[in-house]
C-alpha positions in Angstrom: 30.2 97.3 101.0 27.2 95.0 100.9 27.5 91.3 101.2 26.8 90.3 97.3 29.7 92.5 96.3 32.0 90.7 98.5 30.7 87.4 97.2 31.2 88.3 93.8 34.8 90.0 94.3 35.6 86.5 95.9 34.4 84.7 92.5 36.5 87.2 90.3 39.6 86.6 92.2 39.3 83.0 91.5 38.6 83.6 88.0 42.4 83.3 86.8 43.0 80.1 88.6 39.7 78.9 87.0 40.6 79.7 83.6 44.5 78.8 84.1 44.0 75.4 85.8 40.2 74.3 84.8 40.9 71.0 86.9 40.5 73.5 90.0 37.9 75.8 88.6 35.2 74.3 90.8 36.9 74.3 94.3 38.3 77.9 93.4 35.2 79.7 92.7 33.7 78.0 95.4 36.4 79.2 97.8 36.6 82.2 96.4 33.0 82.7 97.2 33.0 81.5 100.7 36.1 83.6 101.4 34.2 86.8 100.6 31.3 86.2 102.6 33.0 84.7 105.7 34.0 88.2 107.4 30.7 89.5 107.1 29.3 86.3 109.2 30.3 88.6 112.6 27.4 91.2 111.3 25.7 91.1 114.6 29.0 90.1 117.0 31.4 93.3 117.0 30.7 93.9 113.2 34.0 94.2 111.4 36.2 93.2 114.2 35.4 89.8 115.1 35.8 88.2 111.9 37.8 91.0 109.9 41.4 90.6 109.8 42.9 92.8 107.0 46.3 91.9 107.9 46.5 88.2 109.1 44.2 87.3 106.1 46.5 89.0 103.9 49.5 87.3 105.4 47.6 83.9 105.6 46.8 84.6 102.0 50.3 85.3 100.7 51.5 82.3 102.1 48.8 80.0 101.1 49.0 81.2 97.4 53.1 80.2 97.6 52.1 76.8 98.6 49.4 76.7 95.8 51.6 77.6 93.4 54.6 74.9 94.4 52.1 72.3 95.4 48.9 72.7 93.6 46.3 70.3 94.9 42.3 71.0 95.6 43.1 71.6 99.2 46.0 74.1 98.7 44.0 76.0 96.0 41.1 76.3 98.0 42.8 77.5 101.1 44.8 80.2 98.9 41.7 81.9 97.2 39.8 81.8 100.4 42.4 83.6 102.3 43.0 85.9 99.6 39.3 86.5 99.0 38.9 87.0 102.9 41.7 89.7 103.1 40.6 91.5 100.2 37.1 91.6 101.9 38.5 93.1 105.2 40.6 95.8 103.4 38.1 96.6 100.9 35.5 97.7 103.6 37.6 100.4 104.3 36.9 102.2 100.9 33.3 102.2 102.0 31.4 103.5 104.6 31.8 103.6 108.5 30.2 101.2 111.0 27.0 102.7 111.7 23.3 102.6 111.5 23.0 105.1 108.7 26.5 105.3 107.2 25.4 108.0 104.7 25.1 110.4 107.5 29.3 110.0 107.8 28.9 110.0 111.5 31.4 107.0 112.2 35.3 107.1 111.7 35.5 103.1 112.1 35.6 101.1 108.9 37.4 97.8 109.9 39.1 97.0 113.0 43.3 96.3 112.6 44.0 93.4 115.1 47.6 94.1 114.2 48.1 97.5 115.1 45.0 97.4 117.7 43.1 100.2 116.2 39.9 101.2 114.0 41.0 101.9 110.4 38.9 105.2 109.0 36.4 104.7 106.2 37.4 106.4 103.0 33.8 106.2 101.3 35.0 105.9 97.9 32.3 103.6 97.4 30.0 105.4 99.8 28.3 103.2 101.7 27.1 99.2 101.8 24.0 99.3 99.6 24.9 102.7 97.9 24.2 102.9 94.0 28.1 103.1 93.7 28.1 99.7 95.4 25.6 98.2 93.3 27.7 99.6 90.3 30.6 97.3 91.7 28.6 94.4 91.9 27.3 94.4 88.3 31.0 95.3 87.1 32.3 92.3 89.0 29.5 90.1 87.7 30.3 90.8 84.0 33.6 88.5 83.6 31.7 86.0 85.9 29.0 85.7 83.6 30.8 85.6 80.3 33.1 82.9 81.5 30.6 80.5 83.7 28.0 78.3 82.7 25.7 76.4 84.6 25.4 76.2 88.2 28.2 79.2 89.0 26.2 81.5 86.8 22.8 81.0 88.5 24.8 81.8 91.6 26.0 85.0 89.9 22.6 85.8 88.7 21.0 85.2 92.3 23.7 87.1 94.1 22.7 90.2 91.6 19.1 89.8 92.5 19.8 90.1 96.4 22.3 92.9 95.7 19.3 94.9 93.8 16.8 94.0 96.5 19.3 95.4 99.2 19.7 98.5 97.5 16.3 98.9 97.1 15.2 98.9 100.6 18.8 100.0 102.2 17.7 103.3 103.1 14.5 102.2 104.8 16.4 99.6 106.8 17.1 101.8 109.8 14.1 102.9 110.4 12.9 99.4 110.5 15.2 98.1 112.6 14.3 101.0 115.1 11.0 99.9 115.1 11.9 96.3 115.8 14.1 97.3 119.2 11.1 99.3 120.3 9.1 96.3 120.6 11.6 94.0 121.6 12.1 93.4 125.6 14.7 95.6 127.0 16.5 92.6 128.7 17.4 91.6 124.9 18.9 95.3 124.2 22.2 94.1 125.8 22.8 91.5 123.0 21.9 93.5 120.1 24.6 95.7 118.2 25.4 99.0 119.9 24.5 101.1 117.0 21.0 99.5 117.0 19.9 100.4 120.3 21.7 104.0 120.6 20.1 104.7 117.4 16.7 104.0 119.1 17.0 105.6 122.3 18.5 108.9 120.5 22.1 108.6 122.6 25.2 109.3 120.6 26.1 106.0 118.6 29.1 104.5 120.1 29.8 101.3 118.1 30.5 98.2 119.9 34.3 97.7 120.8 34.0 94.2 122.1 
């Protein structure tokens, strides 16, 4: 799923905290947003492996939730929401498409790397691929409760996130061709520093996703 969907999902996860304990609303929603974004910061460095930890984030999040309930403070609440949002992001990527330049072609059987078991988890493709119409529909659905309950800056953040989502979906199918053209004009000594799927797609090789 695309980054805006994960960001909105992280904020939705924080909504129960924000509504039940308004004094922690700001820190919880911010932590949910950041936790939903964090795993995708590995986009160009072994994507869905370097910062995606479906098992470890889940264990850490469960432990942090207990701590947050027993000893609620801005810090414990933020850590709990942050880790749960990162866990949901890492797990939910399994329900999208594979890790490939054109995921709608369904050539990859790698969705998220499971560090605990030391293997890649295959994509379920229930939400198509990142930037698919179904992905956008999910973003809109997640935005509804946020827009209904939040005001001011947080509401603007939600609207801006939706604008990014719509823009990304509009150009998603064209992005692979743009990437291939960009790679073709870059010096070849830069290629080793690019995601393997970019270079492989440009040269016509079979796609071998990065394992490092």
